N, C-alpha and C positions, 0 to 999 in steps of 0.2 A: 665146204657143205656138209649140212650135217645129213647124216643118213634116216630113215622116218623115227627107229628108233630114238634116237639122239634127238632129235625135234621136241618129240613126245615128253623128253626130261626137259627141254629147254621152253617149252611151254608153258605160260602160267597163269593158270586157272583164275579165272575174276569173279568175284560176288556181283550180282545183279537183284536189283529189286526191280517191282513192277508199278508204273502210274497207268490210270485209267487215260480212257478216251479225251481226247480233248474236249471242253469247253465250250465249244462250239456248236450253231448247229450242224450238221452235217445233209448234205446234198448229194443224190448221186442222178448226174444229167446225160441222158442218150440226146447227140444231137447229129445230125446230118453232115455227112462229107463234104458236101456241098455250102453249108453254114460262116461264113468267114469275120462274122460279126459278135456272134453270141459271146463267146468267149471271150475276148478285149471287150465288150460292155460289161458280162460283169463280173470282170477284176474292178472296175470303177466301183462297183454298189460294194461289192463283198465286206471288202474290210477285217473287222477281229469279227466280225457277227459270223460269219459263216464258212465253212471249209466245203468246198466243192470237187467232187471225182465226178471225170466224164468219161464218156467213150462216145466213138462217134458208127453211124449203121448207114449204108450206102443207101444212093440217091442219085438218080439220072440227069436230075437239076431240071427237067420238067416238069411246068408246072400245068398238067391237067390231071383232074382224078383219077384216071388210069395209073399214071404214072405212079403218081403221091401213093395211091391203095396197095403198092407194091412194097413200099419204104415196111410193112407189117412184117414180113419176113425176117427181118433182121434184128428187132428191136429186142426179143428176147434174149437172145445171142448178143448185144451189146451189155445188155446188164449185166452177163455174166463176168466181164471183163472191168467190171468197176468196184474195185481195193476188195480183193478177195480177201476173207475173213476179218472187215471191218463193217460194224451195224452203221446202215444209213438214217436219219430218222424221215427222209421223204425222196422219193424218187420224181424225176422233172424231165421233160418229154421236150428238147426244143424244136419245136416247127408245131406252126400255126395253122398251114395250109393241111399240111396231114393228119392232124389230129382233127381239124371238120372234115375231110372226108373218111377214113378211116372210124370214126367216133368215139368221144370223151372215155365213154365204157369200154371199149375195146381196147385204148391206150391205155388205161388204168391196169386194166388187167395182164396185158403185156410187161408194162414195167414193172411189177410186184411181182410176180407168179414162181420169179425165181432171189426175191428180198425179203420174204416175210409179209406180215400183215402189218404195211407201214403205208402211210396216205400216197397218192400218186397226184400230180399235176402235168398240164399243159398249157400251155399258152391263150390257147381258144377257153378253155376251161375257166383259168385265169384271170381273163378278160373281161367275163361274163360275173365273175365275183367280185372285179374291183370296182363294175360300175354298179354294182349292188351294193357295196361299201362306200361308194361316194355320194349312196343318196340317186345316181340318176338313170333315165329309163330313154331320155332320146337321147339317139348315138348317131353321130356324124362319121361315117367311118373313109378312112385313108386306104387305099387296096392297092398294093403293086402286083396284083394278078391280072388274069385273063376272066374273059366273066365267065368260062365254067368251073373257074373256081370261086367266083364272088360270087353268083348266084346258092351255091350251098353256104356261104357266107352268112349272105342274105335272109335267107330260110330258119336255120337254126337260130339266129337271133331273134327273127321274129316269133317263133317257135318257143323260144325261152321269155317273150315276153317286152323285149324291148321295140324302140321304135326308132327302125331307121331313117331317118332323115333327109339322109345325102349319102353319096357313096358316091366316091370318083377313083376310079381306075385306070392305073399306070397302064395295062396291060401288057405287064413284060412274062414274057413267056421259059426267061430258064434264071432256076433261083440265083447262082453264079453273078449273075446280072442284077441284082436286086441291089447287091450291096455296096456299085456303084453310083444310086442315087443321089444329087446334090441334093444339101441343105436348102439351097434357092428354089428347088423342084418342090421340094416340101412346104417351104413358107408361097410359095405362089399358088401351088395346086389347095392349102386350105383357103387362102385368101380367095379365091374363086367358089372353095364349097361351101364354106360357113355361113357367109350372109343370108339373111333371109331365112337360114334350113332350121333354123329355134333348139339348134343341138344344145344339148346339157353338156358334155362329154364329147369328145376326138380319140378311137380308135385311130393305132398306128398300127395295122397288121403286118405283119412279119417281123421274127427276129433276126433276120440279115440285113434290115432295115434301117440302116448306120444313123437313126432319130435321137438316140441317149441324150448327145452333147447340145442339142438343141431343144429342148422341153420347156427348159425353164423360160426361153424366148418365145417360141411359141404362147405357151400359156400368158405371159405378160402383151402379146402382141395380141392374142383372140379374146382373152379374159374367160377363158373353161379351160379344165383339166386337160389335158391329153396324157395318157393309158397306150403305150406303146407293148409288143407284144413283150421286149425282152424286160423291161416293169414291171408288166401286170405276172410276170411269171414268177419273177425275183420274191416279191413282194406276196404272192399267194403261197411258193415254196414253204417263206419265212411263218407266215401266217399257220396254215398247216400243220407246223412242228407248235407250235405256239410261241410263235416270237414276233413281235414287230419291228419290221423292216424301216430303217433309220438310214436313207440318205440324201440328206440338204442338197439341195441345186438340182435336184431331177424330178421336178415335177409335184404337183399334192399327192397323191396317192403315197408316195416315200418320205414325204414330210408334210406329216397329220399335223 
C-alpha cells in the first residue's frame, strides 16, 4: 500500500470544464411527511419538463385547523434542505388544507425567505388560478376533509369570487387515510354531487387523494374539467416559471 506522499505522486490530476444547470424548470417542493401520493403522481407528469427537488415537513396527520397550523414551524427549515447551492425557479408547498388554514401569503413567505426572490405556489392558490385559467366560476368540491377544514375552504372560495355550487365531504380525520380512497368512491361521490349542481369545474382537494389516474375517465363521464390539488400545483408551478405544462391524458388543465 502506498504512503500518502507516494499516493500524491500516483494520483493523476484531471482537467474539467463546467456546464450550466439543466435546461428545465427547477421546482423546490416542500411536502408533508404524511403524504403518500404526491411524489408518485408528479413522477407521471414531469417527464423532461421539470426537475423537482423535495423535502418534507412534520405533520401529526390530524385534519383539523389547530394541527394544520402547527406545520408552519417547519416549512422554512424544510426549504433549507432542498438542493443547497442549486437555484430554483419556483417553490411549491404540497398541502391544500394547511395552505387554506395558514394562508397563501404566509405560505409563500415561508417558502421563499431562504430561497431568494422567486415565485411560490401551493395547491390552494394553484386551484384558484386554474379555475380562472379555465374560465370557470361555478365550482363543485370533492373534499376528503371533516367540516372544520371544509368550511374555511368554502369561505375562501366564496371570498375569492367563486360560486360553490356543491361540496361533498368524506369526513376523514387523518391525512394518511386519504390516500386509500378508492376510485369507486370518487366516481360514486361525483355521481351524487354533480347532477343539478350547475358546476363548471370540479375541484378534488388534497394531494394525498389518488385521483390523478382517473381524471380522464371522470372528465369523460361527467363532461366537465376535473382539477385536482396535484394537477393544479404542477400546472401553476410551471406557469409561474413561464412554461406551459403538457401532460396528455391527465385532464383538460394539463392538455389544453
